[in-house]
ZATI-662739 format. One line per 5 residues: number of its first residue (from 0); for each residue x, y, z of N, C-alpha, C. Coordinates in Angstrom, 2 decimals. Layout:
REM residues N
NUM) X:Y:Z:X:Y:Z:X:Y:Z ~ ... $
//
This chain:
REM residues 265
0) 5.01:39.33:-59.22:4.52:39.96:-57.54:4.38:39.13:-56.60 ~ 4.92:38.95:-55.36:4.50:38.37:-54.60:3.40:38.89:-53.77 ~ 2.32:37.52:-53.30:0.76:37.47:-52.63:1.26:37.76:-51.08 ~ 0.55:39.19:-51.13:0.93:39.32:-49.37:-0.67:39.04:-48.44 ~ -0.38:37.81:-47.74:-2.06:37.62:-47.04:-2.44:38.69:-46.64 $
5) -3.79:38.63:-46.43:-4.86:39.52:-46.37:-4.87:39.78:-44.72 ~ -4.65:40.59:-43.51:-4.84:40.13:-42.84:-5.70:41.37:-41.95 ~ -7.04:41.60:-42.15:-7.22:42.93:-41.80:-7.12:43.83:-40.12 ~ -7.48:42.32:-39.65:-7.58:42.52:-38.03:-6.60:41.46:-37.42 ~ -6.45:41.67:-35.96:-5.75:40.57:-35.13:-6.80:40.04:-34.23 $
10) -6.23:39.25:-33.40:-7.08:38.42:-32.14:-7.63:37.41:-33.16 ~ -9.02:37.29:-31.99:-9.78:36.22:-32.52:-10.59:36.67:-33.57 ~ -11.00:38.23:-33.94:-11.86:38.42:-35.04:-10.46:38.11:-36.41 ~ -9.55:38.65:-36.22:-9.08:38.32:-37.21:-8.38:36.80:-37.65 ~ -8.39:36.34:-36.61:-8.32:34.35:-36.77:-9.46:33.89:-37.58 $
15) -10.61:34.61:-37.27:-12.01:33.93:-38.05:-12.13:34.36:-39.62 ~ -11.82:35.74:-39.61:-11.73:36.33:-41.09:-10.59:35.37:-41.77 ~ -9.21:35.15:-41.47:-8.10:34.43:-42.27:-8.78:32.73:-42.13 ~ -9.39:32.27:-41.39:-9.68:30.96:-41.28:-11.32:30.55:-42.75 ~ -12.01:31.77:-42.67:-12.72:31.55:-43.66:-12.35:31.82:-45.01 $
20) -11.23:32.67:-45.18:-10.79:32.96:-46.59:-9.32:31.76:-46.67 ~ -9.33:30.93:-46.23:-8.14:30.22:-45.72:-7.50:29.79:-47.27 ~ -8.47:29.04:-47.79:-8.61:28.26:-49.11:-7.87:28.97:-50.01 ~ -9.02:30.08:-50.14:-8.75:30.95:-51.38:-7.40:31.96:-51.10 ~ -6.55:32.09:-49.72:-6.00:32.79:-49.64:-4.14:31.55:-50.13 $
25) -4.66:30.62:-49.69:-3.49:29.84:-49.69:-3.41:29.41:-51.29 ~ -4.31:28.94:-52.10:-4.66:28.90:-53.22:-3.35:29.90:-54.41 ~ -4.12:31.43:-53.64:-2.94:32.62:-54.53:-1.57:32.54:-54.10 ~ -1.31:32.33:-52.88:0.17:32.71:-52.37:0.73:30.67:-53.07 ~ 0.13:29.97:-53.54:0.98:28.49:-54.11:0.86:29.12:-55.61 $
30) 0.29:29.90:-55.96:0.27:30.40:-57.45:1.32:31.62:-57.81 ~ 1.78:32.13:-57.02:2.80:33.24:-56.91:3.93:32.66:-57.81 ~ 4.58:33.74:-58.41:5.83:33.15:-59.58:6.63:32.24:-58.58 ~ 7.28:32.93:-57.52:8.40:32.34:-56.80:7.89:31.10:-56.14 ~ 6.75:30.80:-55.48:6.74:29.77:-54.97:6.11:28.67:-56.24 $
35) 5.91:29.23:-57.10:5.62:28.11:-58.15:6.89:27.32:-58.73 ~ 8.24:28.36:-58.95:9.33:27.96:-59.27:10.34:27.04:-58.27 ~ 10.20:27.16:-57.10:10.75:26.40:-55.93:9.65:24.90:-55.88 ~ 8.61:25.20:-56.10:7.97:24.01:-56.39:8.28:23.04:-57.67 ~ 8.68:23.67:-58.52:8.54:23.03:-60.29:10.20:22.37:-59.90 $
40) 11.19:23.51:-59.26:12.65:22.83:-58.91:12.51:21.73:-58.25 ~ 11.99:21.40:-57.33:12.19:20.46:-56.14:11.74:19.31:-56.84 ~ 10.43:19.22:-57.59:9.92:18.42:-58.21:10.74:17.89:-59.23 ~ 11.78:18.40:-59.86:12.40:18.21:-60.99:13.07:17.35:-60.09 ~ 14.01:17.81:-59.29:15.30:17.23:-58.73:15.44:16.39:-58.23 $
45) 13.86:16.36:-57.06:13.84:15.16:-55.67:14.58:13.78:-56.23 ~ 14.14:13.07:-57.36:14.38:11.78:-57.57:15.79:11.69:-57.82 ~ 16.98:12.56:-58.05:18.17:12.53:-57.90:18.95:12.46:-56.87 ~ 17.95:12.69:-55.51:18.58:12.97:-54.55:18.33:11.72:-53.82 ~ 19.54:11.05:-53.61:20.09:9.79:-52.32:20.75:9.94:-51.71 $
50) 20.99:11.02:-50.76:22.03:10.78:-49.78:21.67:12.48:-49.14 ~ 21.85:12.52:-47.72:21.68:13.86:-47.21:22.75:14.57:-47.71 ~ 23.91:14.55:-48.41:25.00:15.12:-48.81:24.44:16.07:-50.23 ~ 23.47:14.84:-50.79:23.16:15.61:-51.93:22.15:16.67:-51.75 ~ 21.51:16.36:-50.99:19.97:17.49:-50.32:20.99:19.05:-49.74 $
55) 21.81:18.62:-48.67:22.39:19.33:-48.39:23.16:20.39:-49.26 ~ 23.75:19.82:-50.09:24.91:20.98:-51.03:23.96:21.20:-51.83 ~ 22.23:21.02:-52.08:21.44:22.24:-52.97:20.55:23.04:-52.07 ~ 20.83:24.38:-52.33:20.64:25.43:-51.53:18.70:25.64:-51.37 ~ 18.31:25.46:-53.10:16.92:25.42:-53.06:16.43:24.21:-52.94 $
60) 16.89:23.15:-52.75:16.27:21.66:-52.44:16.09:22.14:-50.80 ~ 17.15:22.34:-50.20:17.26:22.84:-48.70:16.35:23.55:-48.33 ~ 15.93:24.69:-49.32:14.75:25.69:-48.55:13.56:25.03:-48.70 ~ 13.29:24.46:-49.34:11.86:23.40:-49.50:11.79:22.19:-48.45 ~ 13.06:21.57:-48.77:12.74:20.48:-47.36:12.91:21.30:-46.38 $
65) 13.37:21.73:-45.56:13.48:22.64:-43.93:12.09:23.41:-44.33 ~ 11.84:23.92:-45.19:10.68:25.04:-45.04:8.94:24.15:-45.03 ~ 8.87:22.72:-45.71:8.18:21.71:-45.22:8.20:21.71:-43.83 ~ 8.74:21.49:-43.06:9.03:21.52:-41.38:8.95:22.34:-40.68 ~ 9.22:23.67:-41.09:9.19:24.81:-40.11:10.62:25.20:-39.75 $
70) 11.44:24.38:-40.62:13.19:24.57:-40.10:13.60:25.42:-40.57 ~ 13.16:25.96:-41.73:13.91:27.15:-42.63:15.05:28.19:-42.23 ~ 14.79:28.22:-40.21:16.12:28.75:-39.82:17.54:28.35:-39.76 ~ 17.64:26.75:-39.92:18.45:26.17:-40.18:19.13:25.99:-41.55 ~ 18.59:26.42:-42.52:19.09:26.27:-43.64:20.57:26.83:-43.81 $
75) 21.40:27.74:-42.80:22.98:27.70:-43.05:23.39:26.57:-42.19 ~ 22.98:25.46:-41.53:23.29:24.68:-40.87:23.43:23.38:-41.27 ~ 24.32:23.62:-42.39:24.51:22.52:-43.38:24.69:20.82:-42.68 ~ 26.05:21.05:-42.10:26.64:19.82:-41.31:25.68:19.26:-40.09 ~ 24.71:20.29:-39.37:23.77:19.69:-38.49:22.65:19.06:-39.43 $
80) 22.47:19.45:-40.44:21.18:19.05:-41.15:21.67:17.82:-41.49 ~ 22.80:17.48:-42.35:23.39:16.27:-42.76:23.24:15.46:-41.45 ~ 23.65:15.51:-40.53:23.66:14.85:-39.31:22.23:14.04:-38.88 ~ 21.29:15.21:-38.86:20.21:14.58:-38.60:19.67:13.78:-39.35 ~ 19.55:13.84:-40.63:19.19:13.17:-41.92:19.87:11.95:-41.66 $
85) 21.11:11.90:-41.88:22.28:10.73:-41.82:21.74:9.50:-40.78 ~ 21.29:9.97:-39.33:21.14:9.25:-38.25:19.99:8.25:-38.26 ~ 18.83:9.14:-39.11:17.54:9.06:-39.26:16.89:8.55:-37.98 ~ 16.16:7.83:-38.08:15.19:7.79:-36.76:15.02:6.56:-36.16 ~ 15.63:5.06:-36.47:15.68:3.93:-36.14:16.01:3.82:-34.97 $
90) 17.41:4.31:-34.66:17.86:4.19:-33.31:17.89:5.00:-32.36 ~ 17.68:4.51:-31.09:17.29:5.51:-30.01:18.36:6.90:-29.90 ~ 19.71:6.57:-29.94:20.59:7.64:-29.76:20.88:8.45:-31.04 ~ 19.67:8.17:-32.60:19.69:9.23:-33.39:19.56:10.67:-33.07 ~ 20.27:11.29:-33.64:20.24:13.01:-33.28:19.08:13.45:-32.93 $
95) 18.13:12.95:-34.11:16.80:13.71:-34.16:15.97:13.03:-33.04 ~ 16.19:11.76:-32.39:15.77:11.39:-30.99:15.77:12.04:-29.75 ~ 17.31:12.52:-29.80:17.71:13.10:-28.88:17.49:14.76:-29.01 ~ 17.09:15.13:-29.74:16.38:16.57:-29.86:15.46:17.04:-29.12 ~ 14.96:18.41:-28.67:13.74:18.18:-27.70:12.67:18.99:-28.75 $
100) 13.19:19.57:-29.70:12.41:19.81:-30.77:12.13:18.91:-31.82 ~ 10.79:18.30:-31.59:10.46:16.89:-32.26:10.10:17.10:-34.01 ~ 10.34:18.53:-34.19:9.84:18.96:-35.86:11.48:18.15:-36.61 ~ 12.74:18.12:-36.02:13.18:17.71:-36.65:13.29:15.87:-36.91 ~ 12.98:15.22:-36.08:12.21:13.76:-36.05:11.27:13.51:-37.03 $
105) 10.07:14.43:-37.19:9.23:14.47:-38.23:10.29:14.58:-39.66 ~ 10.80:15.59:-39.46:11.99:15.76:-40.63:12.68:14.55:-41.07 ~ 13.25:13.97:-40.19:14.42:13.25:-40.88:13.34:11.90:-40.79 ~ 12.16:11.53:-40.48:11.21:10.17:-40.98:10.91:10.62:-42.36 ~ 10.71:11.62:-42.42:9.75:11.66:-43.76:10.89:11.69:-44.89 $
110) 12.40:12.03:-44.73:13.07:11.78:-45.74:13.68:10.09:-45.63 ~ 13.87:9.59:-44.65:13.95:7.92:-44.90:15.48:7.65:-44.46 ~ 16.25:8.83:-44.49:17.98:8.44:-44.78:18.15:7.75:-43.68 ~ 19.32:6.80:-43.57:20.10:6.12:-42.52:19.28:5.12:-41.96 ~ 18.37:4.59:-42.56:17.52:3.54:-42.34:17.94:2.22:-42.96 $
115) 17.22:1.06:-43.05:17.96:-0.40:-43.41:17.26:-0.10:-45.24 ~ 16.11:0.41:-45.12:15.70:0.76:-46.25:15.87:2.01:-47.05 ~ 15.39:1.99:-48.72:15.94:3.23:-49.37:15.32:4.11:-48.83 ~ 15.86:5.77:-49.31:14.95:6.75:-49.11:14.26:6.75:-49.74 ~ 12.97:7.83:-49.24:12.08:7.85:-49.28:11.67:8.91:-50.65 $
120) 12.82:9.53:-51.14:13.18:10.33:-52.07:12.68:10.31:-53.39 ~ 12.62:8.75:-53.74:12.33:8.46:-54.97:10.98:7.56:-55.13 ~ 10.28:7.35:-53.80:9.05:6.77:-53.70:7.64:7.42:-53.95 ~ 7.06:6.90:-54.61:5.64:7.35:-55.39:5.27:8.36:-54.59 ~ 5.02:9.72:-55.04:3.88:10.77:-53.97:4.91:11.47:-52.97 $
125) 5.76:11.27:-53.14:7.08:11.65:-52.25:6.97:13.13:-52.25 ~ 7.10:13.70:-53.42:7.15:14.73:-53.80:5.82:16.23:-53.23 ~ 5.08:15.65:-54.04:3.91:15.90:-53.51:2.82:16.27:-52.05 ~ 3.56:15.11:-51.20:3.48:15.30:-49.81:4.54:16.38:-49.04 ~ 5.62:16.29:-49.66:6.31:17.71:-49.17:6.10:18.98:-49.69 $
130) 5.71:18.81:-50.97:5.36:20.33:-51.27:4.05:20.74:-50.97 ~ 3.41:19.82:-50.54:1.96:20.16:-49.99:2.26:20.87:-48.21 ~ 3.16:20.38:-47.87:3.53:20.80:-46.66:4.50:22.36:-47.07 ~ 5.14:21.98:-47.57:5.95:23.42:-47.76:5.09:24.68:-48.75 ~ 3.94:24.47:-49.02:3.34:25.50:-49.25:2.42:26.03:-48.31 $
135) 1.96:25.27:-47.68:1.45:25.73:-46.50:2.27:26.01:-45.38 ~ 3.30:26.08:-45.20:4.24:26.37:-44.41:4.63:27.55:-44.63 ~ 4.83:27.97:-46.14:5.66:29.07:-46.53:4.42:30.14:-46.25 ~ 3.18:29.95:-46.60:1.92:30.32:-46.32:2.02:31.01:-44.70 ~ 2.34:30.39:-43.84:2.45:30.57:-42.67:3.40:31.61:-42.11 $
140) 4.74:31.34:-42.84:5.70:32.30:-42.92:5.31:33.73:-43.14 ~ 4.76:33.73:-44.07:4.14:34.88:-45.08:3.29:35.45:-43.92 ~ 2.31:34.97:-43.41:1.36:35.54:-42.53:2.20:35.82:-41.25 ~ 2.83:34.67:-41.02:3.59:35.53:-40.02:4.26:36.80:-39.49 ~ 4.62:37.31:-41.10:5.48:38.29:-41.24:4.81:39.56:-40.92 $
145) 3.33:39.46:-41.01:2.63:40.30:-40.85:2.26:40.15:-39.04 ~ 1.97:38.93:-38.67:0.79:38.77:-37.70:1.59:37.51:-37.02 ~ 2.77:37.48:-35.65:3.23:36.10:-35.41:1.92:35.60:-34.76 ~ 0.96:36.03:-33.84:0.22:35.10:-33.86:-1.01:34.28:-34.39 ~ -1.19:35.47:-35.69:-1.68:34.43:-36.55:-1.07:33.19:-37.34 $
150) 0.40:33.37:-37.39:0.93:32.28:-37.76:0.82:30.90:-36.44 ~ 0.51:31.25:-35.48:0.80:30.24:-34.62:-0.32:29.71:-34.55 ~ -1.44:30.05:-34.80:-2.67:30.07:-34.34:-3.09:29.01:-36.04 ~ -2.23:29.32:-37.63:-2.42:28.35:-38.02:-1.86:26.67:-37.93 ~ -0.32:27.13:-37.69:0.19:26.11:-37.04:-0.51:25.21:-36.23 $
155) -0.72:25.66:-35.01:-1.57:25.01:-34.24:-2.92:24.10:-34.94 ~ -3.84:24.75:-36.03:-4.77:24.05:-37.00:-4.45:23.13:-37.18 ~ -2.86:23.30:-37.86:-2.43:21.92:-38.86:-2.24:20.77:-38.20 ~ -1.28:20.98:-36.97:-0.38:19.99:-36.33:-0.64:19.49:-35.32 ~ -2.07:20.30:-34.58:-2.75:19.42:-33.09:-3.61:17.99:-33.91 $
160) -4.37:18.39:-34.67:-4.97:17.06:-35.27:-3.91:15.64:-35.50 ~ -3.27:16.47:-36.56:-1.93:14.96:-36.71:-1.52:14.53:-35.71 ~ -0.81:15.41:-34.43:-0.36:14.47:-33.40:-1.51:13.82:-32.95 ~ -2.50:14.02:-32.47:-3.95:13.61:-31.59:-4.39:12.30:-32.43 ~ -4.05:12.27:-34.03:-4.17:11.32:-34.52:-3.49:9.93:-34.64 $
165) -2.26:10.44:-34.14:-1.17:9.47:-33.90:-1.38:8.37:-32.87 ~ -0.90:6.97:-33.01:-1.35:5.56:-32.15:-0.75:5.84:-30.64 ~ 0.22:6.79:-30.47:1.28:7.10:-29.52:0.18:7.23:-28.27 ~ 0.97:7.15:-27.18:0.34:7.51:-25.89:-0.01:8.69:-25.66 ~ -1.02:9.44:-24.53:-1.55:9.89:-24.04:0.07:10.92:-23.71 $
170) 0.33:10.71:-22.85:1.95:11.47:-22.18:3.00:11.67:-23.72 ~ 2.90:10.72:-24.47:3.79:11.23:-25.82:3.09:12.19:-26.61 ~ 1.70:12.13:-26.60:1.33:13.45:-27.69:1.67:14.88:-26.63 ~ 1.36:14.95:-25.49:1.66:15.96:-24.92:3.31:16.26:-24.63 ~ 4.14:15.38:-24.70:5.54:15.54:-24.80:5.79:16.32:-26.10 $
175) 5.18:15.67:-27.21:5.34:16.44:-28.20:5.27:17.89:-28.76 ~ 3.88:18.02:-27.88:3.97:19.42:-27.97:4.66:20.43:-26.83 ~ 5.35:19.70:-25.89:6.09:20.49:-24.97:7.48:20.62:-25.99 ~ 7.91:19.17:-26.47:9.04:19.48:-27.54:9.06:20.50:-29.06 ~ 7.74:20.68:-29.07:7.80:21.81:-30.46:7.25:22.79:-29.90 $
180) 8.50:23.92:-30.59:8.21:25.47:-29.65:6.95:26.37:-30.48 ~ 6.84:26.25:-31.14:5.42:26.91:-31.76:4.42:26.52:-31.14 ~ 4.18:25.11:-31.06:2.70:24.47:-30.34:2.74:24.85:-28.93 ~ 4.35:24.82:-28.29:4.01:25.17:-26.73:3.44:26.00:-26.27 ~ 4.00:27.39:-27.35:3.77:28.61:-26.81:2.10:29.16:-27.06 $
185) 1.65:28.08:-28.39:0.07:28.09:-28.49:-0.74:27.57:-27.07 ~ -0.15:26.54:-26.49:-0.99:26.14:-25.70:-0.43:26.60:-24.42 ~ 0.59:27.41:-24.04:0.85:28.03:-22.80:0.08:29.29:-22.89 ~ -0.34:29.88:-23.89:-0.82:31.14:-24.30:-2.39:31.28:-23.61 ~ -2.85:30.07:-24.46:-4.03:29.61:-24.21:-4.57:28.82:-23.07 $
190) -3.66:28.22:-22.20:-3.69:27.92:-20.81:-3.72:29.09:-19.87 ~ -3.03:30.00:-20.32:-2.78:31.23:-19.45:-1.71:30.81:-17.99 ~ -0.67:29.78:-19.02:0.34:29.36:-18.16:1.45:30.08:-18.30 ~ 2.38:30.47:-16.79:3.60:30.85:-17.33:4.94:30.61:-18.04 ~ 5.77:31.17:-18.65:6.63:30.72:-19.51:7.53:29.74:-18.46 $
195) 7.56:30.43:-17.17:8.50:29.82:-16.13:8.02:28.61:-15.96 ~ 6.95:28.02:-16.38:6.35:26.97:-15.89:7.50:25.52:-16.63 ~ 8.57:26.20:-17.72:9.35:25.36:-18.30:10.65:24.96:-17.76 ~ 10.93:25.43:-16.07:11.75:25.10:-15.45:11.54:24.15:-14.50 ~ 10.43:23.77:-14.63:9.58:22.98:-13.76:9.98:21.20:-14.18 $
200) 10.17:20.06:-13.53:10.55:18.85:-13.88:9.29:18.45:-14.83 ~ 10.01:17.65:-15.98:8.95:17.31:-16.88:7.73:16.84:-16.42 ~ 7.58:15.85:-15.60:6.56:15.03:-15.21:5.53:16.07:-14.56 ~ 6.18:16.97:-13.83:5.29:18.54:-13.54:4.79:19.27:-14.67 ~ 5.67:19.60:-15.72:4.98:20.25:-17.03:3.62:19.16:-17.65 $
205) 4.13:18.26:-17.59:2.71:17.36:-18.10:1.82:17.54:-17.23 ~ 1.58:17.68:-15.64:0.84:17.09:-14.51:0.03:18.63:-15.27 ~ 1.00:19.57:-15.11:-0.03:21.46:-15.30:-0.74:21.26:-16.60 ~ 0.27:21.03:-17.52:-0.54:20.87:-18.74:-1.90:20.12:-19.13 ~ -1.90:19.25:-18.35:-3.21:18.28:-18.67:-4.15:18.58:-17.58 $
210) -3.93:19.29:-16.57:-4.84:19.65:-15.72:-5.42:21.40:-16.30 ~ -4.49:22.37:-16.98:-4.94:23.75:-17.69:-5.76:23.21:-19.09 ~ -5.77:21.70:-19.45:-6.35:21.26:-20.78:-7.84:21.11:-20.17 ~ -7.58:20.24:-18.93:-8.97:19.62:-18.57:-10.13:21.03:-18.48 ~ -9.27:22.21:-17.89:-10.18:23.22:-17.30:-10.22:23.63:-18.45 $
215) -9.64:24.02:-19.68:-9.95:25.22:-20.51:-10.76:24.35:-21.70 ~ -10.10:23.28:-22.11:-10.68:22.25:-23.34:-11.87:21.43:-22.77 ~ -11.73:21.09:-21.52:-12.67:19.96:-20.96:-12.32:18.96:-21.32 ~ -11.10:18.30:-21.35:-10.51:17.22:-21.62:-8.93:17.59:-21.47 ~ -8.27:16.11:-20.74:-6.69:16.28:-20.79:-6.35:15.19:-21.75 $
220) -7.77:14.58:-22.48:-6.96:13.43:-23.61:-6.81:13.90:-24.78 ~ -5.22:14.03:-24.88:-4.84:14.78:-26.11:-5.70:14.12:-27.85 ~ -5.89:12.92:-27.37:-6.75:12.03:-28.82:-7.78:12.83:-29.24 ~ -8.73:13.56:-28.09:-10.12:14.10:-28.10:-9.41:15.67:-29.22 ~ -8.37:15.60:-29.13:-8.22:17.18:-30.16:-8.20:16.81:-31.61 $
225) -8.65:15.24:-31.53:-8.94:15.34:-33.27:-10.47:15.63:-33.95 ~ -10.99:16.13:-32.86:-11.97:16.99:-32.99:-12.14:18.26:-34.13 ~ -12.45:18.62:-34.42:-12.46:20.29:-35.08:-12.94:21.26:-34.35 ~ -13.49:20.63:-33.38:-14.38:21.72:-32.59:-13.55:21.96:-31.42 ~ -12.98:21.17:-30.66:-11.87:21.21:-29.77:-10.70:22.12:-30.41 $
230) -10.22:21.93:-31.28:-9.36:22.17:-31.84:-9.59:23.92:-32.10 ~ -10.94:24.20:-32.68:-11.14:25.76:-32.72:-11.37:26.15:-31.42 ~ -11.60:25.35:-30.22:-11.77:25.99:-28.64:-10.28:26.44:-28.36 ~ -9.56:25.64:-28.81:-8.10:25.83:-28.45:-7.43:26.91:-29.36 ~ -7.66:27.28:-30.43:-7.10:28.01:-30.98:-7.78:29.88:-30.68 $
235) -9.47:29.53:-30.48:-9.97:30.37:-29.78:-9.31:31.23:-28.71 ~ -9.16:30.29:-27.88:-8.80:30.63:-26.61:-7.42:31.20:-26.56 ~ -6.50:30.75:-27.52:-4.98:31.26:-27.92:-5.37:32.76:-27.94 ~ -6.25:32.86:-29.60:-6.33:34.42:-29.96:-6.77:35.14:-29.05 ~ -7.91:34.97:-28.28:-7.98:35.68:-27.09:-7.27:36.11:-26.27 $
240) -6.25:35.32:-25.57:-5.81:35.11:-24.61:-4.19:36.28:-25.21 ~ -3.69:36.05:-26.21:-3.27:36.83:-27.15:-3.25:38.23:-27.19 ~ -4.40:38.67:-27.62:-5.14:39.76:-27.90:-5.02:40.74:-26.49 ~ -5.43:39.43:-25.19:-5.49:40.09:-24.12:-3.83:40.88:-23.35 ~ -3.21:40.09:-23.95:-1.68:39.74:-23.66:-1.50:41.27:-24.56 $
245) -1.61:41.72:-25.73:-1.42:42.09:-26.76:-1.63:43.89:-26.20 ~ -2.83:43.94:-25.66:-3.79:45.14:-25.21:-4.49:45.58:-26.14 ~ -5.08:46.49:-26.05:-6.14:47.13:-27.54:-5.28:47.97:-28.65 ~ -5.80:47.41:-29.68:-5.32:48.08:-31.17:-5.85:49.43:-31.40 ~ -5.75:50.31:-31.99:-6.12:51.01:-32.88:-7.58:50.94:-33.32 $
250) -8.12:49.75:-33.84:-9.46:48.79:-34.05:-10.12:48.56:-33.10 ~ -9.92:48.86:-31.99:-10.59:48.20:-30.97:-11.43:49.69:-30.43 ~ -12.85:49.56:-30.28:-13.58:50.26:-30.03:-13.15:51.12:-28.49 ~ -13.11:52.02:-28.56:-12.69:53.10:-27.31:-10.84:53.32:-26.94 ~ -10.50:52.45:-27.80:-8.92:52.18:-27.76:-8.29:53.39:-27.77 $
255) -8.44:54.20:-28.53:-7.54:55.42:-28.34:-7.96:55.92:-26.96 ~ -9.08:55.98:-26.45:-9.20:56.52:-24.91:-8.23:55.69:-24.00 ~ -8.08:54.73:-23.72:-7.52:53.68:-23.30:-5.96:53.92:-23.54 ~ -5.54:54.06:-24.73:-4.11:54.39:-25.03:-3.75:55.69:-24.40 ~ -4.83:56.80:-24.37:-4.72:58.16:-24.27:-3.75:57.82:-22.56 $
260) -5.34:57.57:-21.58:-5.12:56.94:-20.16:-3.90:56.44:-19.99 ~ -3.62:55.32:-20.92:-2.17:54.62:-20.40:-1.05:55.62:-20.56 ~ -0.92:56.40:-21.12:0.07:57.40:-21.58:0.23:58.11:-20.50 ~ -1.28:58.65:-20.22:-0.69:60.02:-18.98:-0.61:59.23:-17.40 ~ -0.80:57.80:-17.31:-0.52:57.24:-16.07:0.80:56.98:-15.60 $
//
């Protein structure tokens, strides 16, 4: 039987419930038979994967590998994924370095194909690292099937501290957000920025995001988002703004009257 995440509420109240029960729900999800089978298969086979061609030829391996980086929508694009992996990340003209979505670079870097060193698929602990991401990402997908905003909140709570902990510059960290569609949506929503901001020059976009961050989070230095309280502030702002945009739910006090008045207007 597949475990279904428990999400009794939406908005900030729903996020608070999900956060408080996250460890328990994730453990139950990981123990579900289908998830456990995929994990066991990946662990058994990953040591035999020595090239991008090997990986893309195995649908189940691809499902885990792509799923670990939130790229499962590309599972049918075998030639594209093989190219991303084959190019690696060492050269500036590598495909993953040229793509706006930086999840591809993280994916290519994790597997280590296309470089001067052996791929990481046979290194100690590799399977554990990928499978930990796969379990978390798969749980987020299951959450998203019920409430996409909750999935985005989970993604932000996981990925924002990872980016903030990098040694890269403030601009590079903000660019990582702008080049990551799920994270970008979280920040745009939390900061009440219009989606049309994406039509601005990139330097202008950076400036607008930094100014909005100073206004909402009290800082424009991305490294400050290593602080769990700052991440909580971000997710709280996101869920509240998303709830406002969605309008009252049937569980909101007085919602029935509001909905009736809206229908009569």
